[in-house]
N, C-alpha and C positions, 0 to 999 in steps of 0.2 A: 504494500500500500504506500502510495506517495503521500507527501505532506501537503502543505498549503500550496495550491497552484494558481490562486487568484483568477478563477474562472469568470466570475461575474462581479461587477461593481454597480451599486444601485444609488440613484439619486431620487429622493422623494420630493414631489411637488404637490403642495396643498393648494387647493383652489379657494378663492374667496366665497364662492357660492356653488350650488349644484349646477353642473354643466349639462345642458340637454345633449343627448347623443348626436342629434343632427348637426348642431353647431360645433360640437367637438370634432365630428367627422370632417366638417368643412375646414376647420383650423388645422387638423392633422394633415389633411390632403394638401392644403396650401403650403405647409412646411415640408412636404415631400414624402410623407408616410404612405405606406401601402397597407390596405386592409385585406387581411386573409381570413375570411369568414367572420371571426369574432375577435380578432386581435390585430393590433397595429405593429408594424416595424418600419425601420428606416433602412432600406437595402443599401448594401455597399456597391460601389461602382464596379468593383471587380473582386474576385476572391479565388484562392486556390481551392482545390477539392476538399482539403482538410480544414479550411477556415470557415468561420461563420459567414453566412451570406448576408448578415445584417450588421449594421453599425450599432443600432439600438433596438431592443425589444421593449415594448410598452405594455405595462400592466395597469388596468384601470380599477379603481375601487370606489365604493359608495359606502359610507359609514363604516369603513374598515374592512369590508368584505369585497373580494374580487368580483367584478362584473364583466360582462361581454361588451363589445363595442356598440351593440344595439341598445345598451342601457345608459341612463344618466349616471354621472360620476362626479365625485368631489376630490379625488386624489389621483395623481399619475405617478407611476414608478417607472423611471427610465433606466433600463438595465443595459450596461455596456459589457460585452463579453470580452474582457481584457485579454485573456489567455489565448483566444482563438482569432484575434484580429491583430495585424501588425501594429507596432507602437506608433507608426505614422498616422494611424486613424484616431488616436486619442484626441488630438486637437479638433478633428472633424466632429467627434462625438460631443466634445465640450461645447462647440459652436451650436450644434443641434439642440443640446439641452438648454442653452441660453435662449435660443429662439422659442423653444417650447414654453419656458418660464414666461417670457414676454408675451407670446401669443395667447396664453391662457391666463395671464395676469396672476400667476401663482407665486408662492413663496417656496423656495427650494432649500433642501438640506442634504448634507452628505455626512454619514456617520454621526448624526445627531447635531452637527454644527451647521451654521448658515452656509449655503452654497457660495463658493467663489471659484472661478477657474483656477486661480493660483493654489487654493487649498486642495482641490481635487487633483490637479496635475502633480502637485508635490507628493500626494499619496500614491498616485499611479506610478510616478518615477521611482518611488520606494519599492513598489511591487515589481517594476521592471528590473531594478537592481537586485532584488531578492531572487527572481527567477534566473537571472544571469549568474549570480554568485553561488546560489544554492544548488541549482539544477543544470547550469550551463546551457540554458535555453532562453530564447527571446519570445515575447508574445507573437502569436501567429505562426510559430514553427510547427512543422509536421510532427517532430518528436514530442513537443509539448502536448499536442492533441492526443497522441498515442498514450502519453502518461495520464492524461485526464480520463480517457476511456478505460485504462487499467485501474484507475482509482475507483471507478464505479462498477467494475466487473465482479 
């Protein structure tokens, strides 16, 4: 079993009021999200077979419970799959998150602290450093993907 591989990093965005599903869909689509039946994601422009096809996965909640894209919501969780995307995508993900926060007029946090690009990038840089030093792997590598799969086997 492998140790910490930093598969996913989550930013929580609380909305000032309940967001109607239709309006939320419009905003997500304007920002470049794709709807896959009942969940949104922001697709990567390219990826290797072993890398995630998405920059961000979106989870919607209402009163603390996960809901589908067809439901109204009051919280967004933007999940960046750090280990399965190249580190050059980190700034892209942070830019998308900032646009989501602005577009939905939300208040974002990361690890219980107010969201800022500098705070999040510093943590992600620490994760990049850990992966390189501890495992000899960089985010988005084929070997790291194999290690993640072995972790869950």
